C-alpha positions in Angstrom: -6.3 -11.1 20.1 -4.3 -13.5 17.0 -4.2 -12.5 13.4 -4.5 -14.8 10.4 -1.2 -16.2 9.6 -0.3 -16.0 5.9 -1.0 -18.8 3.2 1.5 -22.0 3.2 2.9 -20.6 -0.7 2.7 -17.0 0.5 4.7 -17.6 3.2 7.3 -19.9 1.1 7.4 -16.9 -1.1 7.6 -14.3 1.6 11.0 -17.1 2.3 12.5 -16.6 -1.3 12.0 -13.0 -0.9 13.8 -12.2 2.3 16.8 -15.1 1.3 16.9 -12.9 -2.3 16.2 -9.7 -1.0 18.3 -7.9 2.0 20.9 -6.4 -0.4 18.6 -4.7 -2.3 16.3 -3.3 0.3 19.7 -2.0 2.2 20.3 0.1 -0.4 17.1 1.7 -0.2 16.8 2.4 3.3 17.5 5.7 5.5 18.3 3.1 8.4 19.4 -0.6 9.2 16.9 -3.1 9.1 16.5 -4.8 12.3 17.9 -8.2 11.3 15.4 -9.5 14.0 12.4 -8.8 12.0 13.4 -10.9 9.4 14.9 -14.0 11.6 11.4 -14.0 13.0 8.8 -13.6 10.4 5.4 -14.2 10.7 5.9 -15.2 14.3 6.3 -11.7 15.2 3.2 -10.4 14.5 1.8 -12.4 17.2 2.0 -9.2 19.6 2.5 -6.8 17.3 -1.5 -5.4 18.0 -1.3 -5.9 21.8 -1.8 -1.8 22.7 -5.1 -2.1 20.2 -6.6 -4.8 21.7 -10.2 -3.7 23.0 -10.5 -0.4 21.0 -12.9 1.1 19.0 -13.5 4.5 16.8 -10.8 7.4 17.5 -9.4 5.0 20.6 -8.5 2.7 18.3 -7.5 4.6 15.1 -4.7 6.5 17.9 -3.8 2.9 19.3 -3.0 2.1 15.7 -1.3 5.3 14.5 1.1 4.9 17.5 1.7 1.0 16.6 2.3 1.3 12.7 4.5 5.1 13.2 7.7 3.1 14.1 9.0 1.8 10.7 11.9 1.7 8.9 12.3 4.2 5.8 13.0 3.7 2.5 14.3 6.1 -0.5 12.3 7.1 -3.0 15.0 5.9 -5.5 14.7 2.5 -3.1 11.6 2.0 -3.7 12.5 0.8 -7.2 14.1 -2.3 -6.5 11.3 -3.0 -3.4 8.7 -2.9 -5.6 10.0 -5.7 -7.8 10.3 -7.8 -4.5 6.7 -6.5 -2.9 4.2 -6.8 -6.5 6.5 -10.1 -8.1 4.0 -11.8 -9.9 3.5 -15.8 -7.9 3.6 -17.2 -11.4 6.6 -15.8 -12.8 9.2 -14.5 -10.4 10.9 -12.3 -13.3 7.6 -10.1 -13.7 5.3 -7.8 -11.1 1.7 -7.0 -11.0 0.5 -3.8 -12.1 -2.2 -2.1 -9.9 -5.1 -1.0 -12.3 -3.7 -2.9 -15.2 -3.3 -6.1 -13.7 -0.8 -7.1 -16.5 2.6 -9.2 -15.4 5.4 -7.3 -16.8 9.0 -7.6 -16.7 10.7 -6.1 -13.7 13.1 -4.7 -16.0 11.0 -2.5 -17.9 10.5 0.4 -14.9 11.1 3.4 -16.2 9.3 6.4 -17.9 8.7 5.4 -21.3 5.7 4.1 -23.3 4.6 1.0 -22.1 7.2 1.3 -18.8 6.3 0.9 -15.5 6.5 3.4 -12.7 5.8 4.0 -9.2 1.8 4.8 -8.5 1.3 6.9 -5.5 -2.4 5.3 -4.3 -2.5 8.2 -2.0 -1.9 11.2 -4.5 1.3 12.8 -3.5 -0.5 16.2 -4.4 -2.8 15.4 -1.6 -0.9 16.8 1.4 1.7 18.3 -0.8 4.3 15.5 0.6 6.0 15.0 -2.9 8.9 11.9 -2.9 9.8 13.2 0.5 10.6 10.1 2.4 8.3 9.3 4.5 4.6 9.3 3.0 6.3 9.9 -0.5 8.3 6.8 -0.5 6.0 4.4 2.5 5.5 1.0 0.3 2.3 0.6 1.7 0.6 3.2 -0.6 3.2 2.6 -3.8 2.6 0.2 -6.2 4.0 -0.7 -10.0 1.7 0.7 -12.6 2.0 1.4 -16.8 3.4 5.1 -17.1 0.3 6.2 -19.0 -2.3 4.3 -17.2 -0.5 5.7 -13.8 -0.7 9.4 -15.9 -4.3 9.3 -16.3 -5.5 8.3 -13.1 -3.3 11.5 -11.8 -4.2 12.6 -8.8 -7.8 11.8 -8.8 -9.7 10.7 -5.8 -11.4 7.5 -5.9 -15.5 6.8 -6.8 -17.8 5.0 -8.8 -18.2 5.7 -12.6 -16.4 7.1 -15.7 -14.9 5.7 -19.0 -12.6 2.7 -19.8 -9.2 3.4 -18.9 -6.9 2.4 -21.6 -4.2 -0.6 -20.7 -6.7 -1.0 -17.6 -9.1 -3.6 -18.2 -12.2 -3.0 -15.6 -10.9 0.7 -14.9 -13.2 3.7 -15.2 -12.3 6.9 -14.7 -14.1 10.7 -15.3 -13.0 14.7 -15.0 -12.5 14.2 -11.4 -12.4 10.2 -9.9 -10.7 6.6 -10.8 -12.4 3.7 -10.3 -10.3 1.1 -10.5 -10.8 -2.8 -11.6 -12.9 -5.4 -8.8 -9.7 -6.9 -8.1 -7.7 -4.4 -6.5 -10.8 -2.3 -4.8 -10.3 -3.3 -1.4 -6.2 -3.2 -1.9 -6.6 0.6 -2.6 -9.4 0.9 -0.1 -6.6 -0.1 2.6 -3.8 1.6 1.2 -5.8 4.6 1.7 -7.1 3.4 5.4 -3.6 2.9 6.3 -2.3 6.1 5.3 -5.2 8.0 7.0 -3.8 6.0 10.2 0.0 6.6 10.0 0.3 10.2 9.3 -1.9 12.3 11.7 0.6 15.4 11.6 2.7 14.8 14.0 6.0 13.8 12.6 6.4 17.1 10.3 4.1 15.9 7.4 0.2 16.5 6.9 -2.2 14.8 9.0 -3.8 12.8 6.5 -7.4 12.3 6.3 -10.2 10.1 4.5 -13.6 12.5 3.5 -16.5 11.9 1.5 -15.9 14.3 -1.4 -13.9 14.1 -4.6 -11.5 17.2 -6.1 -9.6 17.5 -2.8 -7.1 18.9 -4.8 -3.6 19.8 -2.6 -6.1 19.6 0.2 -4.3 16.7 2.7 -7.5 14.4 2.1 -9.0 11.8 -0.4 -12.7 10.3 -1.1 -14.7 9.0 -1.1 -14.6 7.1 2.3 -17.9 5.4 1.9 -16.8 3.8 -1.4 -13.9 2.8 0.2 -15.8 1.8 3.1 -17.9 -0.6 0.5 -14.8 -1.6 -1.8 -12.6 -2.9 1.4 -15.9 -5.6 2.1 -16.3 -5.9 -1.4 -12.8 -7.2 -1.7 -11.2 -8.8 1.0 -7.7 -9.3 1.5 -6.5 -11.8 -0.7 -2.9 -14.0 -0.7 -1.0 -11.5 -2.8 -1.6 -8.4 -0.6 -1.3 -10.6 2.3 2.2 -12.0 1.2 3.1 -8.0 0.2 2.2 -6.9 3.9 4.4 -9.5 5.2 7.5 -8.9 2.9 7.0 -5.2 3.9 6.9 -5.8 7.2 10.1 -8.6 7.0 12.2 -7.0 5.0 11.8 -3.4 4.1 9.8 -0.8 6.9 9.4 -3.4 9.6 5.4 -1.8 9.8 2.2 -3.6 9.1 -1.3 -2.4 7.1 -3.2 -2.9 10.2 -6.2 -3.1 7.9 -5.1 -6.1 6.1 -4.8 -8.0 9.0 -7.8 -7.1 10.3 -10.3 -6.0 8.0 -13.0 -5.9 10.3 -11.8 -2.2 12.0 -12.5 -0.5 9.0 -16.0 -0.1 9.9 -15.0 0.1 14.2 -13.3 3.7 13.0 -15.1 5.2 9.9 
């Protein structure tokens, strides 16, 4: 089974990132990155999913967990610099793209002040009570830059349809118990949550994260609604930005991949 390669411009951006990143990346990691991963680039992903070939349902989920659980880990402080690379604006290398807002903003404006950007946990860290612990709390596959006030508005809400417009995040909606991101990143959000549900199964000292079809999950290690997330994954397939991001995380930081970016069809096979 072969997976799609990145587009030429995305591969070029990834190559540029690899030249510029090593010192920054290693500063935030718990163990030394494997230099072979950066050297081989996209060629290294050809056999990556071999153990999942031919599997479906629960067997596929287990196989993917066994594949993606092998990773380097980034410290929470190291996430700041990593996001400046993974979420770089393709049109402006000095900026990052904010997830829900869609705004291109200077990399240097990260922090906690008004109109700064900070680190959004797409799988809310209170859902499973993992906080910012190295592991799920620092996993780049679900951490994205976002405006401080928008991040606060999203809070730890589950994802669902409907609500009132979110200030500073055009196209996003929210109500008392759910958040709906703008159309351009609905699939991104879904695939990040799907990854988390596969990667963290309770076997490495953290909670077993699972998706369900509810909101108001509170501190339970669960996020919803899975029926809506499946719709969003189909509605908004992986684009060049998302594919590049997956590749940069693989090449330069964690050395694991989000399988639902490489194989969106696996969503329906598992859930």
